[in-house]
ZAVO-530084 format. One record per residue: residue in one letter; x, y, z of N, C-alpha, C, O in turn. Coordinates in steps of 0.1 Angstrom, whole numbers, padded with zeros to 4 digits, always signed. Example, Ala and Ser with C-alpha at 12.3 -4.5 7.8 and 13.67 -1.06 7.14 Angstrom:
<lumlos>
a+0132-0057+0078+0123-0045+0078+0132-0033+0078+0142-0033+0085/s+0128-0022+0071+0137-0011+0071+0129+0000+0079+0134+0011+0080/
</lumlos>
This chain:
<lumlos>
x+0304+0279+0481+0304+0266+0488+0291+0259+0484+0281+0265+0485/x+0293+0247+0481+0281+0239+0477+0272+0236+0489+0275+0239+0501/x+0261+0229+0486+0251+0226+0496+0256+0215+0506+0253+0215+0517/x+0265+0206+0500+0270+0195+0509+0281+0200+0518+0289+0209+0514/x+0282+0195+0530+0292+0200+0539+0306+0196+0535+0307+0185+0528/x+0316+0203+0538+0330+0199+0534+0334+0186+0540+0330+0182+0551/x+0341+0178+0532+0346+0165+0536+0357+0167+0546+0363+0177+0547/x+0360+0156+0553+0371+0156+0563+0384+0159+0556+0393+0165+0561/x+0385+0153+0543+0398+0155+0536+0399+0170+0532+0411+0175+0533/x+0389+0177+0529+0390+0191+0526+0393+0199+0538+0402+0208+0537/x+0387+0196+0549+0391+0203+0562+0405+0201+0565+0412+0210+0570/x+0410+0188+0564+0424+0185+0567+0434+0193+0558+0444+0198+0562/x+0430+0194+0545+0438+0202+0536+0439+0216+0540+0449+0223+0539/x+0427+0222+0543+0427+0236+0548+0435+0238+0560+0443+0248+0561/x+0434+0229+0569+0442+0230+0582+0457+0229+0579+0465+0237+0584/x+0461+0220+0570+0476+0219+0567+0481+0231+0559+0492+0236+0562/x+0473+0237+0550+0477+0249+0543+0477+0260+0553+0486+0269+0551/x+0468+0261+0562+0469+0272+0572+0481+0271+0581+0488+0281+0583/x+0485+0259+0585+0498+0257+0592+0510+0261+0584+0519+0267+0589/x+0510+0257+0571+0521+0261+0562+0521+0276+0561+0532+0282+0561/x+0510+0283+0559+0510+0297+0559+0515+0304+0571+0522+0314+0571/x+0512+0298+0583+0516+0303+0596+0532+0302+0597+0538+0311+0601/x+0537+0291+0592+0552+0289+0592+0559+0299+0583+0569+0305+0587/x+0553+0301+0571+0559+0311+0562+0558+0325+0568+0568+0333+0567/x+0547+0329+0574+0545+0342+0581+0555+0344+0592+0561+0354+0593/x+0557+0333+0600+0566+0334+0611+0581+0336+0606+0588+0345+0612/x+0585+0328+0597+0598+0330+0591+0600+0344+0585+0610+0350+0586/x+0590+0348+0577+0590+0361+0571+0591+0372+0581+0598+0382+0578/x+0584+0371+0592+0585+0381+0602+0599+0382+0608+0603+0393+0614/x+0607+0371+0608+0621+0372+0613+0631+0376+0603+0641+0383+0607/x+0629+0374+0590+0639+0377+0580+0637+0389+0572+0647+0395+0566/x+0625+0393+0571+0622+0405+0562+0623+0418+0570+0617+0419+0581/x+0629+0427+0565+0631+0440+0571+0642+0448+0564+0648+0444+0555/x+0644+0461+0569+0655+0469+0564+0668+0462+0563+0676+0464+0554/x+0672+0454+0573+0684+0446+0573+0680+0432+0568+0674+0424+0575/x+0685+0429+0556+0682+0416+0550+0690+0405+0557+0702+0406+0558/x+0683+0394+0561+0690+0383+0568+0684+0370+0561+0672+0369+0560/x+0693+0361+0558+0689+0349+0552+0681+0340+0561+0684+0339+0573/x+0670+0334+0555+0662+0326+0563+0669+0313+0568+0667+0309+0579/x+0678+0308+0560+0686+0296+0564+0695+0300+0575+0697+0291+0584/x+0701+0312+0575+0709+0316+0586+0701+0317+0599+0706+0313+0610/x+0689+0322+0598+0681+0323+0610+0677+0310+0615+0678+0307+0627/x+0673+0301+0606+0670+0287+0611+0682+0280+0617+0681+0273+0627/x+0693+0282+0610+0706+0276+0616+0709+0281+0630+0714+0274+0638/x+0707+0294+0631+0710+0300+0644+0700+0295+0655+0704+0292+0666/x+0688+0293+0651+0678+0287+0660+0682+0273+0665+0681+0270+0677/x+0687+0265+0655+0691+0251+0659+0704+0252+0668+0706+0244+0677/x+0713+0262+0665+0725+0263+0672+0722+0266+0687+0730+0262+0696/x+0711+0272+0690+0708+0276+0704+0704+0263+0712+0703+0264+0724/x+0700+0252+0705+0697+0240+0712+0708+0230+0710+0706+0218+0713/x+0720+0234+0705+0732+0226+0704+0733+0218+0691+0741+0209+0691/x+0726+0222+0681+0727+0216+0668+0733+0225+0658+0727+0236+0655/x+0745+0222+0653+0751+0230+0643+0757+0243+0649+0758+0245+0661/x+0761+0252+0639+0767+0265+0643+0760+0276+0637+0755+0275+0626/x+0760+0287+0643+0753+0299+0638+0762+0307+0629+0774+0308+0631/x+0756+0313+0618+0763+0321+0609+0759+0336+0610+0763+0344+0602/x+0751+0339+0620+0747+0352+0622+0757+0360+0630+0763+0355+0639/x+0759+0373+0626+0767+0381+0634+0760+0385+0647+0748+0383+0649/x+0767+0391+0657+0761+0395+0669+0750+0405+0667+0740+0405+0673/x+0752+0415+0657+0742+0425+0654+0730+0418+0648+0719+0421+0652/x+0732+0409+0638+0721+0402+0632+0713+0394+0642+0701+0393+0642/x+0720+0387+0651+0713+0379+0662+0705+0388+0671+0694+0384+0674/x+0710+0400+0674+0702+0409+0682+0689+0414+0675+0679+0414+0681/x+0691+0417+0662+0680+0422+0654+0669+0411+0653+0657+0414+0655/x+0673+0398+0651+0663+0388+0649+0656+0384+0662+0644+0383+0663/x+0664+0382+0673+0658+0376+0685+0654+0386+0696+0646+0383+0704/x+0659+0399+0695+0655+0409+0704+0645+0419+0699+0638+0426+0706/x+0645+0421+0685+0636+0430+0679+0625+0424+0671+0613+0426+0673/x+0628+0415+0662+0618+0409+0653+0611+0397+0659+0599+0396+0657/x+0618+0389+0667+0611+0377+0673+0600+0381+0682+0589+0375+0681/x+0602+0390+0692+0591+0393+0701+0579+0400+0694+0568+0398+0697/x+0583+0407+0684+0572+0414+0675+0564+0403+0668+0552+0404+0667/x+0571+0394+0662+0564+0383+0655+0556+0375+0664+0544+0372+0660/x+0561+0371+0675+0553+0362+0685+0541+0370+0690+0530+0364+0691/x+0543+0382+0693+0531+0390+0698+0521+0392+0687+0509+0391+0690/x+0525+0393+0675+0516+0393+0664+0508+0380+0662+0496+0380+0659/x+0515+0369+0664+0508+0356+0664+0498+0355+0674+0486+0351+0672/x+0501+0359+0686+0492+0359+0697+0480+0368+0695+0468+0364+0697/x+0483+0380+0690+0472+0390+0687+0462+0385+0677+0450+0386+0678/x+0468+0381+0665+0459+0376+0655+0451+0364+0658+0439+0363+0655/x+0457+0354+0666+0450+0342+0670+0439+0346+0679+0428+0341+0678/x+0441+0355+0689+0431+0358+0699+0420+0366+0693+0408+0363+0695/x+0423+0376+0685+0412+0384+0678+0404+0375+0669+0392+0377+0669/x+0410+0366+0662+0402+0358+0652+0393+0348+0660+0381+0347+0656/x+0398+0341+0670+0390+0332+0677+0379+0339+0685+0368+0334+0687/x+0382+0351+0690+0372+0359+0698+0361+0363+0688+0349+0363+0692/x+0365+0367+0676+0355+0371+0666+0346+0360+0663+0334+0361+0661/x+0352+0348+0661+0344+0336+0657+0334+0332+0668+0323+0329+0666/x+0339+0333+0681+0330+0329+0692+0319+0340+0694+0307+0336+0697/x+0322+0352+0692+0311+0363+0693+0301+0361+0682+0289+0362+0684/x+0305+0357+0670+0296+0355+0659+0287+0343+0662+0275+0342+0658/x+0293+0333+0669+0285+0321+0672+0275+0324+0684+0264+0320+0683/x+0280+0330+0694+0271+0332+0706+0260+0342+0703+0249+0341+0709/x+0263+0352+0695+0253+0362+0691+0245+0359+0679+0236+0366+0675/x+0249+0348+0672+0243+0344+0659+0242+0356+0650+0232+0359+0643/x+0253+0363+0649+0254+0376+0641+0267+0376+0633+0278+0376+0639/x+0266+0376+0620+0279+0375+0612+0287+0388+0612+0298+0388+0608/x+0281+0399+0618+0289+0412+0619+0295+0413+0632+0301+0424+0635/x+0293+0404+0641+0299+0405+0655+0314+0404+0654+0320+0397+0646/x+0321+0412+0662+0335+0412+0663+0340+0413+0678+0331+0415+0686/x+0352+0411+0681+0356+0411+0695+0354+0424+0703+0355+0425+0715/x+0351+0435+0695+0349+0448+0702+0334+0451+0704+0330+0463+0707/x+0325+0441+0702+0311+0444+0701+0305+0449+0715+0296+0457+0715/x+0311+0444+0726+0305+0448+0739+0313+0459+0746+0311+0460+0758/x+0320+0466+0739+0327+0478+0745+0341+0477+0748+0347+0486+0754/x+0348+0466+0744+0362+0464+0747+0370+0476+0741+0379+0482+0747/x+0367+0479+0728+0375+0489+0721+0373+0503+0728+0382+0510+0730/x+0360+0506+0730+0357+0519+0736+0363+0520+0750+0369+0531+0754/x+0362+0510+0758+0368+0510+0772+0383+0511+0772+0389+0519+0779/x+0390+0503+0763+0404+0504+0762+0408+0518+0756+0418+0523+0761/x+0401+0523+0747+0404+0536+0741+0404+0547+0751+0412+0556+0752/x+0393+0546+0760+0392+0556+0770+0403+0555+0781+0409+0565+0785/x+0406+0543+0785+0417+0541+0794+0431+0546+0789+0438+0553+0796/x+0434+0542+0776+0446+0547+0770+0446+0562+0768+0457+0568+0770/x+0435+0567+0764+0435+0582+0762+0437+0589+0776+0444+0599+0776/x+0431+0584+0786+0433+0590+0799+0448+0590+0803+0453+0600+0808/x+0454+0579+0801+0469+0577+0804+0477+0587+0796+0486+0594+0801/x+0474+0587+0783+0483+0596+0774+0480+0611+0776+0490+0618+0776/x+0468+0614+0779+0465+0629+0781+0470+0633+0795+0475+0644+0796/x+0470+0624+0805+0474+0627+0818+0489+0629+0819+0494+0637+0828/x+0497+0624+0809+0511+0625+0810+0516+0639+0806+0528+0642+0808/x+0507+0647+0801+0510+0661+0797+0515+0662+0783+0510+0655+0774/x+0525+0670+0781+0530+0673+0767+0544+0666+0765+0551+0670+0756/x+0547+0656+0772+0559+0649+0770+0559+0641+0757+0548+0639+0751/x+0571+0637+0751+0571+0631+0738+0567+0616+0738+0564+0611+0728/x+0567+0610+0750+0565+0595+0750+0551+0592+0755+0543+0600+0759/x+0548+0579+0753+0536+0573+0758+0539+0567+0772+0548+0560+0774/x+0530+0570+0782+0533+0566+0796+0533+0550+0797+0526+0543+0790/x+0541+0545+0806+0542+0531+0808+0529+0524+0813+0527+0512+0812/x+0521+0532+0819+0508+0526+0825+0497+0526+0815+0485+0523+0819/x+0499+0530+0803+0489+0530+0792+0483+0516+0791+0471+0515+0791/x+0491+0505+0789+0485+0492+0788+0476+0488+0800+0466+0482+0798/x+0481+0491+0812+0473+0488+0824+0459+0495+0823+0449+0488+0826/x+0459+0508+0821+0446+0515+0821+0438+0511+0809+0425+0510+0810/x+0444+0507+0798+0436+0502+0786+0429+0489+0790+0418+0487+0787/x+0437+0480+0797+0431+0467+0801+0420+0469+0811+0409+0463+0810/x+0422+0478+0821+0411+0480+0831+0399+0486+0824+0388+0483+0827/x+0401+0496+0815+0390+0502+0808+0382+0492+0800+0370+0492+0800/x+0389+0483+0793+0382+0473+0784+0374+0464+0793+0362+0461+0790/x+0380+0459+0804+0372+0449+0812+0361+0456+0820+0350+0450+0822/x+0363+0469+0823+0352+0476+0830+0340+0478+0820+0329+0476+0824/x+0343+0481+0808+0333+0483+0798+0325+0470+0796+0312+0471+0796/x+0331+0459+0795+0324+0446+0793+0316+0442+0805+0305+0437+0804/x+0322+0445+0817+0314+0442+0829+0302+0450+0830+0291+0445+0834/x+0303+0463+0827+0291+0472+0827+0281+0467+0817+0269+0467+0820/x+0285+0463+0805+0276+0458+0795+0269+0446+0800+0257+0445+0797/x+0276+0437+0806+0270+0425+0811+0260+0428+0822+0249+0422+0822/x+0263+0437+0831+0254+0440+0842+0241+0446+0837+0231+0445+0842/x+0242+0454+0826+0231+0460+0820+0222+0451+0812+0210+0450+0813/x+0229+0443+0803+0221+0435+0793+0222+0420+0795+0215+0413+0788/x+0230+0415+0804+0232+0400+0805+0229+0394+0818+0228+0382+0819/x+0227+0402+0828+0225+0396+0842+0211+0390+0844+0210+0380+0851/x+0201+0396+0838+0187+0392+0840+0185+0378+0834+0191+0375+0823/x+0177+0370+0840+0173+0357+0835+0166+0358+0821+0166+0348+0814/x+0160+0369+0819+0153+0371+0806+0161+0377+0795+0157+0379+0784/x+0174+0379+0798+0183+0386+0788+0186+0376+0777+0185+0364+0778/x+0189+0382+0765+0192+0374+0754+0203+0381+0746+0208+0392+0751/x+0207+0376+0735+0218+0381+0727+0215+0396+0723+0224+0404+0723/x+0203+0398+0719+0199+0411+0714+0201+0422+0725+0206+0433+0722/x+0197+0419+0737+0198+0429+0748+0212+0432+0751+0216+0443+0754/x+0221+0422+0750+0235+0424+0752+0241+0433+0742+0249+0441+0745/x+0238+0430+0729+0243+0438+0718+0239+0453+0720+0247+0462+0718/x+0226+0455+0723+0221+0469+0725+0228+0476+0737+0232+0487+0737/x+0231+0468+0748+0238+0473+0759+0252+0477+0755+0257+0487+0760/x+0258+0468+0747+0272+0471+0742+0273+0484+0734+0282+0492+0735/x+0263+0486+0726+0262+0498+0718+0261+0510+0726+0268+0520+0724/x+0252+0510+0737+0250+0521+0746+0263+0524+0753+0267+0536+0754/x+0269+0514+0759+0282+0516+0767+0293+0521+0758+0300+0530+0762/x+0294+0516+0746+0305+0520+0737+0303+0535+0733+0312+0542+0733/x+0290+0539+0731+0287+0553+0727+0291+0562+0739+0297+0573+0737/x+0288+0558+0751+0291+0567+0762+0306+0568+0764+0311+0579+0766/x+0313+0557+0764+0327+0558+0766+0335+0565+0755+0344+0572+0757/x+0330+0563+0742+0336+0570+0731+0334+0585+0733+0343+0593+0729/x+0322+0589+0738+0320+0604+0740+0330+0609+0751+0335+0620+0749/x+0332+0601+0761+0341+0605+0772+0355+0606+0766+0363+0615+0770/x+0359+0597+0758+0372+0597+0752+0374+0610+0743+0384+0616+0743/x+0364+0613+0735+0364+0625+0727+0366+0638+0735+0373+0647+0732/x+0359+0638+0747+0360+0650+0756+0374+0651+0761+0379+0662+0761/x+0380+0640+0765+0394+0640+0770+0403+0645+0759+0413+0653+0762/x+0401+0641+0747+0410+0645+0736+0409+0660+0734+0419+0667+0731/x+0397+0665+0735+0395+0680+0732+0401+0688+0744+0405+0700+0741/x+0403+0682+0755+0409+0689+0766+0424+0690+0765+0431+0698+0772/x+0430+0681+0757+0445+0681+0755+0448+0679+0741+0452+0667+0737/x+0447+0689+0733+0449+0687+0718+0463+0683+0715+0466+0677+0704/x+0472+0687+0724+0486+0683+0721+0489+0668+0722+0499+0663+0717/x+0480+0661+0728+0482+0646+0729+0474+0638+0718+0475+0626+0718/x+0467+0645+0710+0458+0638+0700+0466+0629+0691+0462+0618+0688/x+0478+0633+0686+0485+0625+0677+0490+0612+0684+0489+0601+0678/x+0494+0613+0696+0498+0600+0703+0486+0591+0706+0488+0579+0706/x+0475+0597+0709+0463+0589+0711+0459+0582+0698+0456+0570+0699/x+0459+0588+0687+0456+0582+0675+0466+0571+0671+0462+0561+0665/x+0478+0573+0673+0488+0563+0670+0485+0551+0678+0486+0540+0673/x+0482+0552+0691+0478+0540+0699+0465+0534+0694+0465+0522+0693/x+0455+0542+0691+0443+0537+0686+0444+0529+0673+0436+0519+0671/x+0453+0532+0665+0454+0526+0652+0462+0512+0653+0463+0505+0643/x+0468+0510+0664+0475+0497+0667+0489+0496+0661+0491+0501+0650/x+0497+0490+0668+0511+0488+0663+0518+0477+0672+0515+0475+0684/x+0527+0470+0666+0536+0461+0673+0550+0466+0674+0559+0459+0678/x+0552+0479+0672+0565+0485+0672+0571+0484+0686+0584+0483+0687/x+0563+0485+0696+0569+0485+0710+0569+0471+0716+0571+0470+0728/x+0568+0461+0708+0567+0447+0713+0581+0443+0719+0591+0447+0714/x+0580+0436+0730+0592+0431+0737+0588+0417+0743+0577+0413+0743/x+0598+0410+0748+0596+0397+0754+0587+0399+0766+0580+0390+0770/x+0589+0410+0773+0581+0413+0785+0566+0414+0781+0558+0408+0788/x+0562+0421+0770+0548+0422+0766+0543+0408+0762+0532+0405+0763/x+0552+0400+0755+0548+0387+0751+0544+0378+0763+0534+0371+0763/x+0553+0378+0773+0550+0370+0785+0538+0375+0793+0531+0368+0800/x+0535+0388+0792+0524+0394+0799+0511+0389+0793+0501+0386+0801/x+0510+0388+0780+0497+0384+0774+0496+0369+0772+0485+0364+0770/x+0507+0362+0773+0506+0347+0770+0496+0340+0779+0488+0332+0773/x+0496+0342+0792+0486+0334+0800+0471+0337+0796+0463+0328+0795/x+0468+0350+0793+0455+0353+0789+0451+0347+0776+0440+0341+0774/x+0460+0348+0766+0457+0342+0753+0456+0327+0753+0447+0321+0747/x+0465+0321+0760+0465+0306+0761+0452+0301+0767+0446+0292+0761/x+0448+0306+0779+0436+0301+0785+0424+0305+0778+0415+0297+0776/x+0423+0318+0774+0410+0322+0767+0408+0316+0754+0397+0313+0750/x+0419+0314+0746+0417+0308+0733+0413+0293+0734+0405+0288+0727/x+0419+0286+0744+0415+0272+0747+0400+0271+0751+0393+0263+0746/x+0395+0280+0759+0381+0281+0763+0372+0283+0751+0362+0277+0750/x+0376+0293+0743+0368+0296+0731+0367+0284+0721+0356+0281+0717/x+0378+0278+0719+0378+0266+0710+0370+0255+0716+0363+0248+0708/x+0371+0253+0729+0364+0242+0735+0349+0244+0735+0341+0235+0736/x+0345+0257+0733+0330+0260+0733+0324+0257+0719+0312+0260+0717/x+0332+0252+0710+0327+0251+0696+0315+0242+0695+0305+0245+0688/x+0315+0231+0702+0303+0222+0702+0290+0228+0707+0280+0227+0701/x+0292+0235+0718+0280+0242+0724+0275+0253+0714+0263+0255+0713/x+0284+0260+0708+0280+0271+0698+0273+0264+0686+0264+0271+0681/x+0277+0253+0682+0270+0246+0671+0255+0243+0675+0246+0245+0667/x+0253+0239+0687+0240+0236+0692+0232+0249+0693+0220+0249+0689/x+0238+0259+0698+0231+0272+0700+0228+0279+0687+0219+0288+0687/x+0234+0275+0676+0231+0281+0663+0216+0278+0659+0211+0285+0650/x+0210+0268+0664+0196+0265+0661+0186+0274+0668+0174+0274+0665/x+0191+0282+0678+0182+0290+0686+0183+0288+0701+0187+0277+0705/x+0180+0298+0709+0182+0296+0723+0172+0286+0730+0176+0278+0738/x+0159+0288+0726+0149+0279+0732+0152+0264+0728+0151+0255+0736/x+0156+0262+0715+0159+0248+0711+0171+0243+0718+0172+0231+0721/x+0181+0252+0720+0193+0247+0727+0190+0243+0741+0195+0233+0746/x+0182+0251+0748+0178+0247+0762+0171+0234+0762+0173+0226+0771/x+0162+0231+0752+0155+0219+0752+0165+0207+0749+0161+0196+0753/x+0176+0210+0743+0186+0199+0741+0196+0198+0753+0206+0190+0752/x+0194+0206+0763+0202+0204+0775+0214+0214+0776+0223+0212+0784/x+0215+0223+0767+0226+0233+0767+0223+0244+0777+0213+0251+0775/x+0231+0247+0787+0229+0258+0796+0233+0271+0789+0244+0276+0790/x+0224+0277+0781+0227+0288+0772+0233+0300+0780+0243+0305+0775/x+0227+0304+0791+0231+0315+0798+0246+0313+0803+0254+0322+0803/x+0248+0301+0808+0262+0299+0813+0272+0298+0802+0283+0304+0804/x+0269+0292+0791+0278+0292+0780+0280+0306+0775+0292+0309+0772/x+0270+0314+0774+0272+0327+0769+0281+0335+0778+0290+0342+0773/x+0279+0334+0791+0288+0341+0801+0302+0337+0799+0311+0345+0799/x+0305+0323+0799+0318+0318+0798+0325+0323+0785+0337+0327+0785/x+0318+0321+0774+0324+0325+0761+0327+0340+0760+0337+0344+0756/x+0317+0348+0765+0319+0362+0764+0331+0367+0774+0339+0375+0770/x+0331+0360+0786+0342+0364+0795+0356+0360+0789+0365+0368+0790/x+0357+0348+0783+0370+0344+0778+0374+0353+0766+0385+0357+0765/x+0364+0355+0757+0367+0363+0745+0371+0377+0749+0381+0383+0743/x+0364+0383+0758+0366+0397+0762+0379+0398+0770+0387+0408+0768/x+0382+0389+0779+0394+0390+0786+0407+0388+0777+0416+0396+0779/x+0406+0379+0768+0417+0377+0759+0419+0389+0750+0430+0394+0747/x+0408+0394+0745+0408+0406+0736+0414+0418+0744+0422+0426+0738/x+0409+0420+0756+0414+0431+0764+0429+0431+0766+0436+0441+0766/x+0434+0419+0769+0449+0417+0771+0456+0421+0758+0466+0428+0759/x+0451+0417+0747+0458+0420+0734+0457+0435+0731+0467+0441+0727/x+0445+0440+0732+0444+0455+0729+0453+0463+0739+0458+0473+0734/x+0454+0459+0751+0462+0467+0760+0477+0467+0756+0484+0476+0759/x+0481+0456+0749+0495+0455+0745+0498+0461+0731+0509+0466+0729/x+0488+0460+0722+0491+0464+0708+0482+0475+0703+0483+0480+0691/x+0472+0479+0710+0462+0489+0705+0450+0482+0698+0449+0470+0699/x+0443+0491+0691+0431+0486+0685+0434+0482+0670+0439+0490+0662/x+0432+0469+0667+0434+0464+0653+0421+0458+0648+0416+0449+0654/x+0416+0464+0638+0403+0461+0633+0403+0450+0622+0414+0447+0617/x+0392+0445+0619+0389+0435+0608+0394+0421+0610+0388+0412+0604/x+0403+0419+0618+0408+0405+0620+0397+0396+0626+0395+0385+0621/x+0390+0401+0636+0379+0393+0642+0367+0391+0633+0359+0383+0636/x+0366+0399+0622+0355+0397+0613+0358+0389+0601+0351+0379+0599/x+0369+0392+0594+0371+0386+0581+0377+0372+0583+0374+0363+0575/x+0385+0369+0593+0391+0356+0594+0381+0345+0596+0381+0335+0589/x+0372+0347+0606+0362+0336+0608+0353+0334+0595+0349+0323+0592/x+0350+0345+0588+0342+0344+0576+0350+0336+0565+0344+0328+0558/x+0363+0339+0563+0371+0332+0553+0371+0317+0557+0369+0308+0548/x+0374+0314+0570+0374+0300+0574+0361+0293+0572+0360+0282+0568/x+0350+0300+0575+0336+0295+0573+0334+0291+0559+0328+0281+0556/x+0338+0299+0549+0337+0296+0535+0344+0283+0531+0340+0276+0522/x+0355+0281+0538+0364+0269+0534+0360+0256+0541+0361+0246+0535/x+0355+0257+0554+0353+0245+0561+0339+0243+0566+0336+0233+0573/x+0330+0252+0562+0316+0250+0566+0312+0258+0578+0320+0266+0583/x+0300+0256+0583+0295+0264+0594+0297+0258+0608+0292+0265+0618/x+0303+0247+0610+0305+0241+0623+0316+0249+0630+0328+0250+0625/x+0313+0254+0642+0323+0261+0650+0334+0252+0656+0345+0257+0660/x+0331+0239+0656+0342+0230+0660+0353+0230+0650+0365+0227+0653/x+0350+0234+0637+0361+0235+0627+0365+0249+0626+0377+0252+0624/x+0356+0259+0626+0359+0273+0624+0369+0278+0634+0379+0285+0630/x+0367+0275+0647+0374+0282+0658+0389+0278+0658+0398+0286+0658/x+0392+0265+0658+0407+0261+0658+0414+0266+0646+0426+0270+0647/x+0408+0265+0634+0415+0270+0622+0416+0285+0622+0425+0290+0616/x+0406+0292+0627+0407+0306+0628+0419+0311+0637+0425+0321+0634/x+0422+0303+0647+0434+0306+0655+0446+0307+0646+0454+0316+0647/x+0448+0297+0637+0460+0296+0629+0459+0307+0618+0469+0314+0616/x+0448+0308+0611+0447+0318+0600+0449+0332+0606+0455+0340+0600/x+0442+0335+0617+0443+0348+0623+0458+0352+0627+0462+0363+0624/x+0465+0342+0632+0479+0345+0636+0487+0348+0624+0495+0357+0624/x+0485+0340+0613+0493+0342+0601+0490+0355+0594+0498+0362+0590/x+0477+0358+0594+0472+0371+0588+0478+0383+0594+0483+0392+0587/x+0478+0383+0607+0483+0395+0614+0498+0397+0613+0503+0408+0612/x+0506+0386+0613+0520+0387+0611+0523+0391+0597+0532+0399+0595/x+0516+0386+0587+0518+0391+0573+0515+0406+0572+0522+0414+0566/x+0504+0410+0579+0500+0424+0578+0511+0433+0585+0514+0444+0580/x+0516+0428+0596+0527+0436+0603+0540+0437+0595+0546+0447+0595/x+0543+0426+0588+0555+0426+0579+0553+0437+0568+0562+0444+0565/x+0541+0438+0563+0538+0449+0553+0539+0462+0560+0545+0472+0554/x+0534+0464+0572+0533+0476+0579+0547+0482+0581+0549+0494+0581/x+0557+0473+0585+0570+0478+0588+0580+0479+0577+0591+0483+0579/x+0576+0474+0565+0585+0474+0554+0581+0482+0542+0590+0487+0535/x+0568+0484+0540+0564+0491+0528+0568+0505+0527+0570+0511+0516/x+0570+0512+0539+0574+0526+0539+0587+0527+0547+0589+0538+0553/x+0595+0517+0548+0607+0517+0556+0616+0529+0552+0617+0532+0541/x+0622+0536+0562+0623+0532+0577+0611+0536+0585+0610+0533+0597/x+0601+0543+0579+0589+0546+0586+0580+0534+0587+0582+0524+0579/x+0569+0534+0595+0560+0523+0596+0546+0528+0594+0542+0539+0598/x+0538+0520+0588+0523+0523+0587+0517+0517+0600+0521+0507+0605/x+0507+0524+0605+0499+0518+0617+0494+0504+0612+0488+0503+0601/x+0495+0495+0621+0490+0481+0618+0475+0481+0615+0471+0474+0606/x+0467+0489+0622+0453+0489+0620+0450+0495+0606+0439+0491+0600/x+0458+0503+0600+0456+0508+0587+0458+0497+0577+0450+0496+0567/x+0468+0489+0579+0471+0478+0569+0460+0468+0570+0455+0463+0560/x+0455+0464+0582+0445+0454+0583+0432+0459+0577+0424+0451+0571/x+0429+0472+0578+0417+0478+0572+0418+0478+0557+0409+0475+0550/x+0430+0482+0552+0432+0483+0537+0431+0469+0531+0426+0467+0520/x+0435+0459+0538+0434+0445+0533+0421+0439+0536+0414+0432+0528/x+0416+0441+0548+0404+0435+0553+0391+0440+0547+0382+0432+0544/x+0390+0453+0545+0378+0458+0539+0374+0453+0526+0363+0448+0524/x+0384+0453+0516+0380+0447+0503+0378+0433+0503+0369+0427+0497/x+0385+0425+0512+0383+0411+0513+0369+0408+0519+0362+0399+0515/x+0365+0416+0529+0352+0415+0535+0341+0417+0525+0331+0410+0525/x+0342+0428+0517+0332+0431+0507+0332+0419+0497+0321+0415+0493/x+0343+0414+0493+0343+0403+0483+0336+0390+0489+0329+0384+0483/x+0339+0388+0502+0333+0376+0509+0318+0378+0509+0310+0368+0506/x+0313+0390+0512+0299+0392+0513+0292+0391+0499+0281+0386+0498/x+0299+0394+0489+0294+0393+0475+0293+0379+0470+0285+0376+0462/x+0302+0370+0476+0302+0357+0471+0295+0347+0480+0291+0336+0476/x+0292+0352+0492+0287+0343+0503+0272+0341+0501+0265+0351+0499/x+0267+0329+0502+0253+0326+0502+0248+0328+0516+0255+0325+0526/x+0235+0332+0518+0230+0334+0531+0229+0320+0538+0224+0310+0533/x+0235+0320+0550+0235+0307+0558+0231+0311+0572+0233+0323+0576/x+0227+0302+0580+0224+0304+0594+0237+0306+0601+0247+0298+0599/x+0238+0315+0610+0250+0318+0618+0247+0316+0633+0256+0317+0641/
</lumlos>
C-alpha cells in the first residue's frame, strides 16, 4: 500500500467486492454439499416462500437446504463477522497487531467450561447439552477476572491488561489440562469441541447468539472513530477529550461478550480475528472507521467459505473448522507480514 491513504472510490470498490463475496459464500453454503442442489432452484424456493413463483425443490431437498445447511450457513456468518470485528477492535484498543478476540482469556475460560461439562458427563458418546452454557460462563468469568486484575485501577493501561490476560489464560489452561488428565476417555470429545465446528448448528443456536452478535458488533463498529483517535496514544487521546478508560471498557466488554457467545456455540476457531482485520487494513488503510465495518463482511464470508471446505473436502466426514481456518489463515498471515510495511496500529 502506498503512502497516500486509499481514496473513497477504492474503499467503495472494496466494500462492494466484499458484499459480492459474502453473497457467493452464502449461496455456496446452501447449495454445495454431498447432495448437489441447483443454486437457481434454491433461490426460486426462497422466493416461493414469500409468494413469488413456485419451488422446484423436493421435500427432501427443501429440508436439507433450510433445516441443515441454512442454519449452519447463518451461524457461520455470525461467527465470522463477530470474530473479525472483535479482532479488529482488540487490535485498535491495545494498539497491537497481534491482538485477537481470545487475548484476555475468552478461549481459556470457554475451554475450561466446556471441558468441565464434557468430562463431567462421564463416558457417554455424546456432548452434554449444557456445554455451551458452561463455555459462555467460563469465557465471561475469565474476562471479568482479567479486567479486575489489570483494568480496574485508574493507572491501568493496555499493557497491564494484556499481561493479566496472559496470566489468567495460563492458569485456566492448566486447570483444563488437569481435568483432561482425570478423564482420558473424554479427551477426544474435548478436542473436537476445542477445534470448532458448525456441524451441530440449528436455528435454535442461531437465535441464541443473534442478540449478542447484533448488539456487540454494532458497538464495536461505532467505536471506530474513538479507536482512530486512540491510535496516537493514550495521553494524547485524553488531551483530545476521549475518555480512554471508558472506551476501553466498553469495547472490551462488547468484543468479549460477542466472542464468548460465538465460542459457546461453535467452539474455538482461530485466525479469523487476526487475519481478516489485517487483510482489510491493507486494502482500505489504517482507519478503524473503515476497517471494522468491512471486517464484519469479510469475516462472515471467510468463515462460511472455510466451513464449506470443511464439510465437503473429506465428505462424508468433516474436517474441524478450526483446522481449515488455520491451514488457510497461517500462510495468509505469513504472506501479509512479509508484504506489510510497518505502520502505527
